[in-house]
N, C-alpha and C positions, 0 to 999 in steps of 0.2 A: 756610372753613378746616376745618370739620368734615368736608366732603366730601373735601378733600384728604387730610386725616388719615386718612380710612377708606380712601382709596384706597391710600395709602402702607402702611397696616397689612396690606390684604389682598396687596399686592405682596410684603411682607415674608414673610407666612405661605405664600404661594405658593412663594416661593423656597426657604423653610426646609423645606417639604414636599418639592420636587423634589431638594434636597440630600440630604434624610434617605432619599429612595428611592434615589438615586444611590449612597449610601454603602452601604445594605442589600445591593444587588446587586454592587457590589465586594467586600462581605466574602463573598458567596456564591460567587465565582468559586473553580473549584477547577481545577488543571492536569492532571486526570486525562486528558483527551483532547486530541486535537489541536485540535478547534475551539475548546476552551475556552483552550487556549494563545492561540490566535489572537485571540479576544475581547478580551483583556487588551491587545493591542497594536493594536487598530483606531483608525486615525487620521483626521483630517479630510482628508487628502489623497485618500483614495477619495471622498469627497463632490463633488470636482471633476469626477469622471469620470462622473456621473449626467447624464442629458440629452444626451449627445454623439450628433451625426449620423453624419458619414462622417468626421470629423477624428479620427484615431487617435493623435495626438500625446501627449496626456496618458495614455491607457492605456498606451501603449507605454513612454513615462518611468517609470511605475509599475511595470510588469510585468518589463521587461528585466533589472533588478538582481537580481530573485529567481529567474533562470533560471541555471544553471550549466552548464560543460561537464565532463562526465565522461571521463576518460582511463583505461583499464585496460589492465594487462599480463596476460595470458592464461597460465594454467598449461600448456596444450597447444593443439594446433589439430585438435580431432575433427571429423570429418566431420559437415556439418550440411546439415540440409533446407532450411536457409534459402536456399541457394544455386540451388535449383531455379527456374528463371524460367519452367518449365511452369505453375507455380500462378500466376495473375493476382493473388492476394492475397499480401503478404509482410511480414513484420516487417522494420523497418529494421535488418537486420543488418548492421553496418559493418565487419566483420572483413575481408570479401573487396573492399570498394571503397574504402577509405580509408587506413589507414596501414599494412597489411600483415597477414600472417595471425596474428602474435602480439600485436598492439596493437589496441585497439577504441576507439571514440569515440562518445559520445551526449551525453544532456542529462538534466538533472535540475532540480527545482523545490524551493526552501526552502518549507518547509509551517509551519514554525515559526521564532521568533527565535532559538531556542537551538541550530539547526544541524540539524534532522532534514530530510533530502531525499526526495522521492518520484520514482521513476524506473520504466523497465521492467526486467523480471528478465532480459529477453535483452540488455540493455546490460551488465549486470555478471556475466552467466552465465560460470562457468569463470574468474573474474578471480582472479589471484595478487595484485595489487596495484590499488587504486583511488584514482585521484587526482581532486579536486575544484577546479576552476579558477574562481574567482567573476569575475563581469562586470567588478571593477576589478583583474583579473589576480593576485589572491593566490590562492595554491595550497595545499590541504590534502591529508593522507593521510585517506581516509576509512574508517569502520567499517561493515560490512555488518550490519544489525540483524537482518532477515529478509527472505525471498522468498516470493511465492506464483505459482508458474508458472500455476496455473489462471485467473488474471486477467492475467498477465504484468506484475505489479508487485512492486517491491521498495522497501525503506525503509533509507536510508544515515544515517549520523551524522557531523558534524565536530565538532571541540571549538572552539566559537566563540559569541559573544553578540550581541546587538542587531544580528542580520542581516535584511535586507529578506525578505519573505516573501509569498506570495500567499494571501488567505483563500479558504476553500471557498465556492463557490455553490451554486445548486441546479439541478443539470442536469435535472432533471424539469420545470422551468419553461421549458426552452429551447424555442423554436418555430421551425419550419421557415422560412427566409428570415433568421432573425437574424444580425446581423453578429458575426464573431468574429475573434480574431488568434491566430496561432500564433507562439511564441517558442522558438527553440532554436539548435543549432549545426551546420545540414548542411553536409557537407563540409569540417568544421573551419573554416566561416566563423562565428565567434563571434558571439553575440548577434544574430542574424538575426530579424526580425519581418516576417510576411506577414499579410495579411487575407483574409478570405472570407466565406461564409455557413454556416450549417447546411443541408447539403443534405438530410438524412434522419436520423432517429432509430431506435433499436433494430434496428441492422443486425447481423445473425448471419451472417458469411462462413465459418463453420466452419474458422477458420485456426487457433486455440488447440488445439482438439481433434485437429485433423490432425496438429499438431506435438507430439503426446504426452500432451495433457491431457484424460483421460477425463471430469473433472468440470468441464472449463472453462466459464466465463461469459462469452458474448458477447452484448452489447447495445450496440454501438459507436454513437458520433455521428458521422455521415459529413459532412465538410466539403470545401469547394474551396479552403482556403488552402493555398498553396503549401508543400509539406512534401517532404524527401528524406531519405536516409540520413545520420544524424547528428541528426535532430530526435527520435528515439526518446527518449522520457521527457520530452520538452519539454511546454510548457504550452499548453494551449487555454484562452484567456481571454475573458470577455463584455466587453461596452464599459464595465462598471462595475468592471473589474480584478478581477473574480473567477475563481478557478480553476474551469474547468466541465468540463475533461478533459484525459487525460494522452495525448497523441499516441504511437501505437503501431504502425500498419501502412498501407499503401499499397496501392492496386491498380494494377499496373504489370506489362508484359511485358518492361522494360528495366532495372528496378532504380531508375529515377528517377521523379519526380512525373509522374502523366499525368492530373491532374484530380480525383482521388478519395482522401481519407486518412480515417483512422479512428482516433478517440480513446475511451478508456477513459472512461465517465461518471464524474464526480466523485463522485455518490453511491453508486456501487459502491465507489470507491477509498476513501472515508471509513472504513468499517468494516474494510476489509482492513489498511489503513494502521494505524488504531488497533489492531487485534490484533496486528500486527508490532511495534507499540510496547510494548505491555502483556506480551505473552507470547511474542514471537519467532516464532509460527506463526498461522495462521488458525483461529479455531474456528468451523468451518463446519457449519451445520443442514442437514437433508436432510429433504425431503417424503416421498420414497419412492415417486416414480412415475415412469414414461417418458412422455414429452410430445410433441406435435408439432402444429404450426399447424394451425388449421382452415381448409382449402381449400373451394371450391365443390364441387369433386369429392368430397371426404370428407365433406363434409356431407349431400349427396345420397345417397351409399352407406349412411350412417348414420343416415338420416331426420332430420336436424337442420335446422330451420327458418332460424335466424338465424345469420349469420356473424360470431359474437363468442365470444371465450374462445378456450381452449387445449384441445384434444382429450386425453385421457387413455386410450392403447391399452392399457396395463398398469399394474397397482398392484402392487408388490413386498410380498410377505408379511412381515407382522411389523414393517413400518416404519410411519412416524407416519401417512401417509395410510390404510393399511390399518386401523390400531388406531381411527382415526376414522370409518370407515365409507365412506370414498371407494371407489368401484368402477371397474373398468375400462368403457370406455364414457361415462364422465362428461364433461361439458365444465366446466373451472373458468373461471367468469366473473370473479371478483375475489379477491384476497387482501386482507383487512380492508376497506378502502374503495377500492382502486387497482383499476379496471377492466383487465382483460388481454385483449389481441388478439394476442399472439405468445407463443411459447414463451420467447424471450430476456426479455420482460418479466416472465414467471412467474419466471425464474431470477434475475433482478435483485431481484426482492421478496424471495425465500427467502434471497438472500446478505447480506440486510440484518440478519438474525436470528441468535440463538444457539441451540443444542440447549437444550431447556427452555421457550424461548419458546413461548406460545400464540397462535395466529393464527385469524382467521376465515376459512374458505375456503367462497366460495359457489359452487354447483354447480347445474348443470342435467342431469337425469336422466330421459329418457323423456319430455319435455315438462313435467316438474315441478322447482321451485326449492327447493334446500334449502341452509341454512347449516350447516357442520360446524365445531366447535371442534378445532383439531388442535394438539397439543403436538409440536413438532419434536424431531428425534431426531439423534444422530450418525450417521455413515456405518456403524457397527456396531450402531445401533440403541438407544444408551443416552441418558438424558435430559442427562447431563454428562460431560465429558471426563474420562478418567482422569489422574489427576496423578502418573503414575509417573515415577521418574527414573532414567535408565539411568546406574549410579553407575561401571560399567566400571572395576573397581579393577584397577591395574598396579602392578608392582613394579619400580622403576628405583633402579640404585644403593644397593640395600638398603632403600629407604624404599618405604612403600605409598601410592599416590595414588588419590583418587577424584574424579569429576566433581562439579560443584554444579548444583543445579536452577536454574531461571530465578528462582523466588521467592527463594530463599538468596542470589542475586547482587542481586536488587532491593533485598533487605534490607540488604545491606551496601554499596549504593551503588556497585557495579561491574559492569562488562558481561562480563568474562571472567575466568578463572581456575581452578585446580584445588587441592584439598585434599590436604594430607600428612595421611593418617589415622593412619600409624604411622611414626615417624622409625627405630625399631630400632637397630642397629649399622650406621651408615651414615656417610657423609661430611657429611650434613645434621646429624646427631647431634652429630659432632664439633664442628661450628661452632656449637653452640648453636640450632640451628633447632627450636623447638618443635612437638610433636603440633598439629595443627588450623591450622598456618601455610598461608595461601593464596597460591600462586605466581600472580601476574599477569603478570610479564614475566620472561624470560630474555634476557640481554645485550640488554635494550630492546626485544625482540621479544614481541609479545602471546602469551600462553598461553589456548588456548580448551578443550582437552581433554585427557585423559590420554595420548591416542594421538599428540597432537601433541606432548606434552611427551617421550614416548619419543623420537620422532623426532629432539627436537632436542638431547637430551642423550646419546643412545647413542652417538655418534661423536665427541663433543667430548672436548677434552685440553686441560691447563692450567687458566687460572682463568676462572671463570664466574660473572657477576653476576647474582644474584636479588634480584628486588622482590616484595613482596606486603604482605599484611596479617596481623597476629598475630590470635590468637582474640580478642583484646580489642578488636579494630578498628582498632589503630594501625598506621600504616604502618612498615614496617622493610625492611633490604636486607642481603643476605649476599654475601660472595666465597668461593667453593667452588673447591677445585683438584682436577681430575678428571685421573686417571692412566689 
């Protein structure tokens, strides 16, 4: 009996300890980043996916509801370099191949339960309206939170809760030959699932820079999962149901799948999407060097014995690397503990950091090894981004308006709006609209800037319905009569 009592006592203490630890970590959760938002929704459903061989039924069932169909109406139909089939590498630009020149179609991925969607920048580029259609056919108007053309990523938001989403995996852990599935909406065929393997990693196909991105970051995952126009922004998922890439480009001379597709690794996307969520833009750090892959010919020319690392032909004066003592002719072997063998790997590692972060750079110089501590800077050579706000004051109908900073919007829990700085003698004053009132909508249309407000009001006549927030934060609305 004593032994049984002791066993029960130890079992009780163990359960209590486990429960205490669980409660501690639950209390520590913070929804500041997308990954932390995901962690609170982790379910046992994913555990069914571990240990799969070549049966993709469960992972397809898990991933498909989290991938959406994105439809856009375009502002105009500008000339696009994507149409040039002379380049074997293409973004999945759907404008010319699916619904006509003024309508585009692509894919997106729910990455949180409260409606944040990752997609490609070229899917929503030049969009006047963005519609998101869920796997269950529900349709929503989406807000564009932010874009980053240099990685061809964008973040959208719809107003909904308890949505299915894909948790981030770790694309660094992918291995050549590993099975993956692609989920998207090729040729308007919604919720299409294809399977393939990881064909290669770290592909730099010089596509994003060629299409106008001087600071473009390319370190693509190459797969042979069948993808086509309309798969843009769709999910590349491992057999555990984790998002490990965002499908972006294909190698093709016809515009359709020819065996090779390319996805932005999720380890690049994590920081980009978090920046867009928090700041509306990417806070990008710069090392301040020109780099190139170390080939056998280059190594022989420079007298370098081992083919490892990334060669530095030039260090930019006054930037982070220069200040830390890195010199032209150096070979960068590692960033912190990450070994490097290509320029695209180095780009990816730097892309994970912010200006002001300190990193360790392992360098080979004339046969000797050095480790340099480097404080990363902005493109302008600063340790932090300037938090300047373009107020852009404009006078409309006798009242003066100004833009809001992103931090001001976050503090008030809004995503758009302009502030009335001075009501003066105007129609706004006659209707009792106070100084400091923030206009968020005019006739149910969102107001994002003073320039947009001016365009919306200047030609209006008759009654106008204005919604927004008082300086106290309370919602209010007014009806103005414009003559």
